[in-house]
C-alpha positions as a Markdown table, in Angstrom:
| # | Residue | x | y | z |
|---|---|---|---|---|
| 1 | Met | 40.5 | 30.4 | 62.8 |
| 2 | Gln | 38.9 | 28.0 | 60.4 |
| 3 | Val | 41.3 | 25.8 | 58.2 |
| 4 | Val | 39.8 | 24.2 | 55.2 |
| 5 | Asn | 41.4 | 21.9 | 52.6 |
| 6 | Met | 41.7 | 22.8 | 48.9 |
| 7 | His | 38.7 | 20.7 | 47.8 |
| 8 | Glu | 36.4 | 22.1 | 50.5 |
| 9 | Ala | 37.5 | 25.7 | 49.7 |
| 10 | Lys | 36.6 | 25.2 | 46.0 |
| 11 | Thr | 33.3 | 23.7 | 46.9 |
| 12 | His | 32.2 | 26.3 | 49.6 |
| 13 | Leu | 34.1 | 29.3 | 48.3 |
| 14 | Ser | 31.1 | 31.7 | 48.2 |
| 15 | Lys | 30.2 | 30.8 | 51.8 |
| 16 | Leu | 33.7 | 31.1 | 53.0 |
| 17 | Val | 34.4 | 34.4 | 51.3 |
| 18 | Glu | 31.2 | 35.9 | 52.7 |
| 19 | Gly | 32.3 | 34.8 | 56.1 |
| 20 | Ala | 35.7 | 36.5 | 55.6 |
| 21 | Val | 33.9 | 39.7 | 54.6 |
| 22 | Gln | 32.0 | 39.5 | 57.9 |
| 23 | Gly | 35.3 | 39.2 | 59.8 |
| 24 | Glu | 35.8 | 35.5 | 60.0 |
| 25 | Pro | 39.1 | 34.9 | 58.0 |
| 26 | Phe | 40.1 | 31.3 | 57.0 |
| 27 | Val | 43.2 | 29.3 | 55.9 |
| 28 | Ile | 43.3 | 27.1 | 52.9 |
| 29 | Ala | 45.5 | 24.1 | 53.3 |
| 30 | Arg | 46.7 | 21.3 | 51.0 |
| 31 | Ala | 47.5 | 17.9 | 52.6 |
| 32 | Gly | 47.1 | 19.6 | 56.1 |
| 33 | Lys | 49.8 | 22.3 | 55.2 |
| 34 | Pro | 48.5 | 25.9 | 55.5 |
| 35 | Leu | 49.0 | 27.7 | 52.2 |
| 36 | Val | 47.1 | 31.0 | 52.2 |
| 37 | Lys | 45.0 | 33.1 | 54.6 |
| 38 | Val | 41.9 | 34.8 | 53.3 |
| 39 | Val | 40.9 | 38.0 | 55.0 |
| 40 | Ser | 38.6 | 40.9 | 54.3 |
| 41 | Leu | 40.1 | 44.0 | 52.6 |
| 42 | Asp | 39.7 | 47.4 | 54.2 |
| 43 | Ala | 38.8 | 49.1 | 51.0 |
| 44 | Pro | 36.6 | 52.0 | 50.6 |
| 45 | Glu | 33.2 | 51.5 | 48.9 |
| 46 | Thr | 33.2 | 52.1 | 45.2 |
| 47 | Gly | 32.9 | 55.9 | 44.5 |
| 48 | Ala | 33.6 | 56.7 | 48.2 |
| 49 | Met | 37.2 | 57.8 | 47.3 |
| 50 | Ser | 37.6 | 61.4 | 45.9 |
| 51 | Arg | 41.0 | 62.4 | 44.5 |
| 52 | Thr | 41.5 | 66.0 | 44.7 |
| 53 | Gly | 45.2 | 66.1 | 44.3 |
| 54 | Phe | 48.3 | 64.6 | 45.8 |
| 55 | Leu | 49.1 | 67.3 | 48.3 |
| 56 | Pro | 46.4 | 69.5 | 49.8 |
| 57 | Gly | 46.9 | 73.2 | 49.2 |
| 58 | Ile | 49.1 | 72.7 | 46.1 |
| 59 | Ser | 47.8 | 74.4 | 42.9 |
| 60 | Val | 49.1 | 74.0 | 39.3 |
| 61 | Pro | 49.7 | 77.3 | 37.5 |
| 62 | Ala | 47.6 | 77.8 | 34.3 |
| 63 | Asp | 50.9 | 78.0 | 32.2 |
| 64 | Phe | 52.7 | 75.0 | 33.8 |
| 65 | Asp | 53.3 | 73.4 | 30.5 |
| 66 | Gln | 55.1 | 76.5 | 29.3 |
| 67 | Met | 57.3 | 77.1 | 32.4 |
| 68 | Gly | 61.0 | 77.1 | 31.6 |
| 69 | Thr | 60.5 | 77.3 | 27.9 |
| 70 | Pro | 63.2 | 80.0 | 27.3 |
| 71 | Glu | 65.7 | 78.1 | 29.4 |
| 72 | Ile | 64.9 | 74.7 | 27.8 |
| 73 | Lys | 65.1 | 76.1 | 24.3 |
| 74 | Ala | 68.4 | 77.7 | 25.1 |
| 75 | Leu | 69.8 | 74.4 | 26.3 |
| 76 | Phe | 68.6 | 72.6 | 23.1 |
| 77 | Glu | 70.0 | 75.3 | 20.8 |
| 78 | Gly | 73.4 | 75.4 | 22.6 |
| 79 | His | 73.0 | 78.8 | 24.4 |
| 80 | Glu | 73.6 | 79.2 | 28.0 |
């Protein structure tokens, strides 16, 4: 794995990042001491992710915002 000093990393950042994207991670060091490792993210392409819900097969009732209204009202009014 390539180790580059801070000055070199700043000077050649675009090239180094492109290499990391292509699967060539690198380490940035200061005074010869490794500080960080730069690797490519395994993130989906923009727009590739589709969120259809948190749990498949679960549906929300049309009146979900009114569910439990009588019970909640009774609790607030002091009725049990």
